[in-house]
C-alpha angles and dihedrals in degrees: 000000000000120000090237089051092052090047091051093050095043091052093052093048091046092057093056126089112257092238089058097054110022132123091039125195115217105203116204091006099167116205136320089247090057095048097040105032114015092042103010094171088075091066094034097053102029119017103031091055089049090054092045093055091047096254125150125232127175118203114217128191140151092239125069112236143131109295096026109115099184125028118199152114122257089219090063111094092201091055091049090051089052090052091050089056092059091065099219117197095201142014128218121200121170126183097339107107094071089057100057129072093217103050093152091058093045090049089052092051091048090051091049092055093071129057124238108293091029124127136242122201108196134173136179133172116262102181107017138127122256110279120186111215086163095312137354118214091190091241104164107167134189119230090266094047093048092049091048089057087070107058115191092042135097124224110243098174137346139174140175110208143160120259138173133319132252089262090055089053098054104027096073089076121046088202090057091050090052093046091049092051092049092048091053090054094050112054093165094055112078092347093193092059091044093053092047090053092048090051089053097053096088086056098059089110101008112099122242124227127214136185118222129184138181111207131185120211112239 
């Protein structure tokens, strides 16, 4: 996630009444280390303000790790039933839909998490290199295209804007810079990570673009 993207999302969530957005479901959250150290602006602009105002957010991912509150697969009916019982008021999904082969199904599940009147905060890259996590379908939607992926919702606000560069994304953490350099020198070790880093090299100074939308469920 770009710092500008996190700031945009955090500002929109911060303007809403707590009863309209909390509890919030963070879909494809990754780990606490990722949100707080690798890309610390995610926590600084989004989740720390939520905690400070007494809001509740649950981080959901398919992998078990520190900072993941709920581990599960959206194709598992039992897991979806568990999510329904938590009565989320809003759902947050950043930069996931380009990394799944069934984005229409995932979008439907995300929409189903919240009740009528609930909100969805969704982002996708618009101008961004291929990043394999584990795949990249090259889905790069406009505001209209991203909103149309969620039938049964109304677009409240949307914007496609430029953000940081690849250097901005990795330079905040010296450890990330070192890991990136080592990956570039070892193409046969974790080939997927090596290829992703190679794809990003032309973007060291070229600015990324991202599409962000806020949707309200009808």
